[in-house]
N, C-alpha and C positions, 0 to 999 in steps of 0.2 A: 810778918812775909812775901816777899816781893815777888810777886807776876808777874811771870816773864811775859813782854809786847808782845802785843799781842801782831799779828800779818798784814792788819783790815789798816790797814793807815786813813789818812783823809784825803793822800793821794791818790791813789790805787781804788775810792769809792767816787771820786770822783768820775775817774778812766773811768771807770762799771758805767758810770749815769753816762758821761758824756755816747759811750759805746753803744750803749742800747737806744739813748734817744735819736743817733745815728742810723744807727736801726731799721726802728718802727721808721722813721724818718723815711729814708727808701722801701721799706713794706707799703709806706701810705701812695707812694707813684708811683708804685709799680703794676695793680690795673688801672691805670693810666694806661700806657704800651696800648695800642691797637694791630693787629694787622694791616700788611702792605695789603692797597686791597684788591680786587684781581684786573685788573682794569690796563693796572698798571704793571701788569705782567704779559703783557703782551705783550710780542713785537713789530717790530712794527718794517715796513720793506724798504729798500734804500729806491729811493728815486737815484734814476737814469743818467740825467745831465743835468747833476748837480739839486741844489733846491732844498736842503733837507732840513730848512733851518723851521721848526716849530713852534708857533705859543704858546704851549701847554701850559696847565696848570704851577709848576715847579717856576717857570718860565716867568709867569707873571708875578708872584710870590717874589722873587729877585729883584723886578723893577720897583713893585709897590714899598718892596724894604728900602731899596739904593738910591732911593727919593733926597734931594738934599734940603 
Protein backbone atom coordinates (compact mmCIF):
# COMPACT_ATOMS: atom_id res chain seq x y z
CA UNK A 1 0.00 0.00 0.00
CA UNK A 2 1.43 3.39 -0.95
CA UNK A 3 1.74 5.90 1.85
CA UNK A 4 0.23 9.37 1.64
CA UNK A 5 2.52 12.08 0.26
CA UNK A 6 4.47 13.96 2.89
CA UNK A 7 3.58 17.59 3.51
CA UNK A 8 7.26 18.40 3.89
CA UNK A 9 8.47 19.00 0.35
CA UNK A 10 11.90 20.14 -0.74
CA UNK A 11 10.55 23.63 -1.46
CA UNK A 12 9.08 23.90 2.07
CA UNK A 13 12.31 22.67 3.60
CA UNK A 14 14.44 25.24 1.75
CA UNK A 15 11.97 28.04 2.50
CA UNK A 16 12.12 27.21 6.22
CA UNK A 17 15.93 27.04 6.16
CA UNK A 18 16.10 30.40 4.37
CA UNK A 19 13.75 32.00 6.88
CA UNK A 20 15.74 30.62 9.80
CA UNK A 21 18.97 31.94 8.24
CA UNK A 22 17.49 35.41 7.72
CA UNK A 23 16.25 35.53 11.31
CA UNK A 24 19.65 34.44 12.62
CA UNK A 25 21.35 37.17 10.59
CA UNK A 26 18.90 39.80 11.88
CA UNK A 27 19.39 38.73 15.49
CA UNK A 28 23.17 38.85 15.17
CA UNK A 29 22.97 42.48 13.99
CA UNK A 30 20.59 43.70 16.71
CA UNK A 31 23.12 43.95 19.56
CA UNK A 32 25.22 46.31 17.41
CA UNK A 33 22.48 48.95 17.53
CA UNK A 34 23.42 51.66 20.02
CA UNK A 35 21.34 54.29 21.74
CA UNK A 36 21.57 57.94 20.69
CA UNK A 37 24.19 59.75 22.77
CA UNK A 38 22.84 62.30 25.19
CA UNK A 39 24.98 65.08 23.70
CA UNK A 40 23.04 64.86 20.43
CA UNK A 41 19.76 65.23 22.29
CA UNK A 42 20.66 68.70 23.58
CA UNK A 43 18.88 71.53 21.81
CA UNK A 44 20.80 74.54 20.59
CA UNK A 45 19.50 78.07 20.76
CA UNK A 46 18.92 79.82 17.46
CA UNK A 47 21.20 82.77 16.70
CA UNK A 48 19.52 86.15 16.56
CA UNK A 49 21.11 87.33 13.28
CA UNK A 50 21.17 84.13 11.28
CA UNK A 51 24.37 82.16 10.93
CA UNK A 52 22.84 78.94 12.22
CA UNK A 53 25.36 76.73 10.39
CA UNK A 54 27.56 74.63 12.64
CA UNK A 55 30.23 72.15 11.53
CA UNK A 56 28.99 69.13 13.43
CA UNK A 57 30.18 65.53 13.30
CA UNK A 58 27.26 64.71 11.01
CA UNK A 59 28.28 67.41 8.54
CA UNK A 60 31.94 66.32 8.67
CA UNK A 61 30.87 62.75 7.91
CA UNK A 62 28.80 63.96 4.96
CA UNK A 63 31.72 65.91 3.50
CA UNK A 64 34.00 62.88 3.84
CA UNK A 65 31.55 60.62 2.02
CA UNK A 66 30.73 63.20 -0.69
CA UNK A 67 34.33 63.54 -1.90
CA UNK A 68 34.84 62.49 -5.49
